[in-house]
C-alpha positions in Angstrom: 141.9 11.6 77.1 143.1 15.1 76.6 141.3 15.3 73.4 138.3 13.7 74.4 138.1 16.9 77.1 139.2 19.4 74.7 136.3 18.5 72.3 133.5 18.3 75.1 134.8 22.3 75.8 132.3 24.9 75.0 133.4 27.2 71.7 133.8 30.1 74.6 135.8 28.1 76.9 138.2 26.9 74.0 138.7 30.7 72.8 139.5 31.9 76.2 142.5 28.7 77.1 143.5 29.9 73.3 146.8 32.0 73.2 145.8 35.4 73.2 148.0 37.1 70.6 150.2 40.7 70.8 147.9 43.5 69.0 149.6 45.6 65.9 149.7 49.1 66.9 146.3 50.4 67.4 144.7 53.9 68.7 143.8 54.0 72.6 140.2 52.1 73.5 138.9 55.3 74.7 139.4 57.4 71.6 138.1 54.5 69.7 135.1 54.5 71.3 134.7 58.0 71.3 130.7 59.1 70.4 131.2 60.3 66.5 129.3 63.2 68.2 131.7 64.1 69.9 134.5 63.9 67.6 132.5 65.4 65.2 132.0 68.6 67.9 136.1 68.5 68.3 136.7 68.7 64.7 133.8 72.3 64.6 136.0 74.0 67.9 139.0 72.9 65.7 138.1 74.6 62.3 136.7 76.9 64.8 139.7 77.6 66.4 141.2 77.8 62.9 138.9 80.4 61.4 139.4 83.0 64.3 143.4 82.6 64.0 143.2 83.3 60.1 140.1 86.1 61.1 142.0 88.0 63.5 145.5 89.4 63.6 147.4 89.9 66.3 150.4 92.2 64.4 154.1 92.2 64.0 154.7 93.0 67.4 151.6 92.9 70.2 151.2 94.2 73.4 150.6 92.3 76.6 147.1 93.6 76.8 146.5 92.8 72.8 147.6 89.5 73.6 145.3 88.8 76.9 142.3 90.7 74.5 143.0 88.1 71.8 142.8 85.1 74.0 139.8 86.8 76.1 138.3 86.9 73.0 139.4 83.4 71.6 139.3 80.8 74.6 135.5 81.8 74.7 134.7 81.1 71.7 136.0 77.9 71.1 135.0 76.4 74.8 131.8 76.9 73.8 131.3 74.6 70.9 133.7 72.5 73.0 131.2 72.0 75.2 128.7 69.3 74.1 132.0 67.2 72.8 132.4 67.3 76.6 129.3 66.1 78.3 129.5 63.5 75.6 132.7 62.4 76.6 131.7 61.0 79.8 128.1 60.6 79.3 127.9 59.1 75.8 124.0 58.0 77.1 123.4 61.8 77.2 120.4 62.1 74.4 118.7 59.8 76.9 119.2 60.3 80.3 120.7 64.4 79.9 119.0 65.1 77.0 117.7 69.0 78.3 121.6 69.5 79.3 122.7 68.4 76.2 120.3 70.5 74.4 121.3 73.8 76.2 125.6 72.5 75.1 124.7 72.6 71.7 122.6 75.7 71.6 125.5 77.5 72.5 127.7 76.2 70.4 125.3 77.1 67.2 124.9 80.6 68.8 129.0 80.5 68.2 127.9 79.7 64.3 126.0 82.1 63.9 128.1 84.3 65.2 130.9 83.4 62.8 128.4 83.4 59.6 127.1 87.0 61.0 130.0 89.5 59.3 129.1 87.1 55.7 125.3 87.6 55.5 125.6 91.4 56.4 126.2 92.3 52.6 122.3 90.1 52.0 121.0 91.5 54.9 121.6 95.2 53.8 120.2 94.1 50.4 117.2 92.5 51.8 116.4 95.1 54.2 118.4 98.3 54.2 118.5 100.7 56.7 117.0 104.0 56.4 118.6 107.6 55.7 117.8 108.6 59.1 119.7 104.8 60.8 121.2 103.6 58.0 123.5 100.9 60.4 120.4 99.4 61.5 119.9 97.1 58.9 115.7 95.6 60.4 117.4 91.7 59.0 120.5 92.1 60.5 118.8 93.2 64.2 116.4 90.6 63.3 119.3 88.3 63.5 121.2 89.4 66.1 118.2 89.5 68.4 117.7 85.6 67.5 121.2 84.9 68.0 121.0 86.0 72.1 117.3 84.4 72.3 118.7 81.3 71.3 121.6 82.3 73.5 119.5 82.6 76.4 117.7 79.5 75.9 120.9 77.5 75.4 121.8 79.4 79.1 118.3 78.5 80.8 118.6 74.7 79.1 122.5 73.7 80.8 121.0 75.4 84.1 117.5 73.2 84.0 119.8 69.7 82.8 121.9 70.0 85.9 119.0 70.8 87.9 116.8 67.6 86.9 119.8 65.5 87.5 119.9 66.3 91.4 120.0 64.0 93.7 120.0 65.5 96.9 117.7 68.1 98.1 119.0 71.5 99.3 120.9 72.2 102.3 120.9 75.3 104.9 122.6 78.0 103.1 120.8 77.7 100.0 118.5 80.8 100.6 121.7 82.8 100.9 122.5 81.4 97.3 119.6 82.4 95.6 118.9 86.4 97.1 122.8 86.7 96.0 122.3 85.7 92.4 119.0 87.3 92.2 121.0 90.9 93.5 123.4 90.5 91.1 120.7 89.9 87.9 118.5 92.8 89.3 121.8 95.1 89.3 123.1 94.0 86.0 119.0 94.5 84.6 118.8 97.4 86.5 122.0 98.6 84.9 120.9 97.1 81.7 117.7 99.5 81.2 119.6 102.9 82.3 122.3 102.8 80.1 119.2 102.6 77.7 117.1 105.5 79.7 120.4 107.7 79.1 120.9 108.1 76.4 120.3 111.5 74.4 117.1 110.6 72.7 116.5 114.6 71.8 119.9 113.2 69.1 118.5 110.3 68.2 115.8 109.8 65.0 113.0 107.3 66.7 112.2 105.8 63.8 110.2 102.2 64.2 113.3 100.8 63.9 115.5 102.5 66.7 112.9 101.9 68.4 113.0 98.1 68.3 116.3 98.3 68.4 116.7 99.8 72.0 113.7 97.7 73.3 115.5 94.4 72.0 118.8 95.5 74.0 116.4 95.9 77.0 115.0 92.2 76.9 118.1 90.4 75.8 120.2 92.1 78.0 117.8 91.3 80.9 116.8 88.2 79.7 120.7 86.6 79.3 121.5 87.8 83.0 119.0 85.9 84.1 119.7 83.0 82.4 123.6 83.0 84.0 121.9 83.6 87.8 119.4 80.7 87.3 122.8 78.8 86.4 125.3 80.0 88.6 122.1 79.3 91.6 121.6 76.2 90.1 125.3 75.0 90.5 125.7 76.6 93.8 123.0 74.8 95.2 123.8 71.3 94.1 127.4 71.8 95.5 126.1 72.7 98.4 124.2 69.4 99.0 126.9 67.7 97.9 126.2 66.2 94.8 128.8 64.0 92.8 130.9 64.8 91.0 131.9 67.4 93.3 134.5 69.0 91.7 132.8 68.7 89.5 129.4 71.0 91.0 132.8 73.3 92.1 133.7 73.9 88.8 130.4 74.8 87.6 129.8 76.8 90.3 132.8 78.8 90.2 132.3 79.0 86.3 128.4 80.3 86.2 129.6 82.6 88.8 132.7 84.4 86.8 130.3 84.7 83.5 127.4 86.6 85.3 130.2 88.6 87.2 131.4 89.9 84.3 128.1 90.1 82.6 127.2 92.0 85.9 130.4 94.3 86.1 130.4 95.0 82.4 126.7 96.6 82.5 127.7 98.6 85.3 130.9 100.2 84.0 128.8 100.9 80.9 126.9 103.6 82.8 129.9 105.2 83.6 131.5 108.3 80.5 135.6 107.5 80.5 137.4 110.6 80.4 141.3 111.0 79.2 142.3 110.5 82.6 140.1 107.3 83.9 140.5 106.3 80.1 143.8 103.6 81.0 141.2 102.5 84.5 138.1 101.5 81.9 140.6 99.9 79.9 142.0 97.7 82.8 138.7 97.4 84.4 137.9 96.0 80.2 140.7 93.4 80.9 139.5 92.1 84.0 136.6 91.6 82.7 137.9 89.6 79.9 139.9 87.7 82.2 137.0 86.8 84.4 134.7 85.6 81.7 137.1 83.2 80.0 137.6 81.3 83.3 134.4 81.6 83.7 133.9 78.9 80.3 136.7 77.7 81.4 135.4 76.0 84.3 132.4 75.2 83.0 133.9 73.3 80.2 136.3 71.6 83.1 133.4 70.6 85.1 131.8 68.6 82.4 135.3 67.0 81.7 136.0 66.3 85.1 131.8 64.1 85.0 129.2 66.7 85.8 126.8 65.6 86.8 126.8 62.5 88.0 123.4 60.3 86.7 124.0 57.6 88.5 121.3 57.3 91.3 122.7 56.8 94.9 122.3 54.1 96.0 119.0 53.3 98.2 118.6 52.7 102.0 117.8 49.8 103.1 114.3 49.4 103.3 114.1 46.0 105.3 115.3 48.7 108.6 113.2 51.4 108.8 114.6 52.4 112.1 118.1 52.6 111.3 116.8 54.5 108.1 115.2 57.3 110.2 118.3 57.3 112.2 120.9 57.5 109.2 118.2 60.8 107.6 118.4 62.2 111.0 122.0 62.8 111.1 122.5 63.5 107.8 120.4 66.6 108.3 121.9 67.3 111.5 125.2 67.1 109.4 124.3 68.9 107.2 125.3 65.8 104.6 123.1 65.4 101.5 119.7 63.6 101.8 118.7 62.1 98.5 115.6 63.1 96.7 113.9 59.7 96.8 114.7 56.6 99.5 112.9 53.3 99.4 
């Protein structure tokens, strides 16, 4: 009887009834299931870390300020490369579900790669398009490379902001206008400082060659675009956090990080308008270190937000359409208590 019953069992039932043999030593399933893109980007981040450590020397007995400056340059460089890996780690299907956001993070990592290659390419740039006698340090091809790097970085940050906006599920709550106004004021202050810094240059002492003119114009345009892109990202993250998007911790970390980076750009742009004196040199040095810390914490906030699971790509459950009256009451109650209201209800 037992043999007959066993023969009658389906194959999958026999497999389920069979004793489970213990697995040998193996990596955690979470690691073995990582997308290969995430692993590749993680290796690139490790390579960036090793490259930075090899190229930057602290010296035998570095001071605390030197160590702070070193860390302030190291962390954003590595975190920038880690951003796409952090997104893919939590959202392996990001190419189909959050493509704009993924493209933004990848482009930001590409910019870091361009920054690494820049010193090695300087000799080639000078051999192809040497600087003029009046301005030998301004190499046209090197300026074009730097401008391209800035444009790609701006496009990357704007794509990150747009990708986060596309992933939202809830309408804005009250107070959004204030967020937009504060972000706009910060962008205008930083942009005005960038323009003023160029306008204040002693043009009577500068040979105004075409290369110099293009360099100054690109410095203004790229500076304004960079601050504007970070302002857009900061406002987008803050609006989503205010609306109660999930995961709330991820949106709060992204909001904090993007606003810190925006603040670092604005404070640095305004500080460049002042001319340090021997009496104020210490103050400016401390301010530069503070900006470096703010900038570093900003990037740590961004990558932490992505690691928490930002953004949630699962739409909220729709309200029961069979009871329209109850649905209307829930919407009214949500609006009255400032809870997030789904963009699409049905």
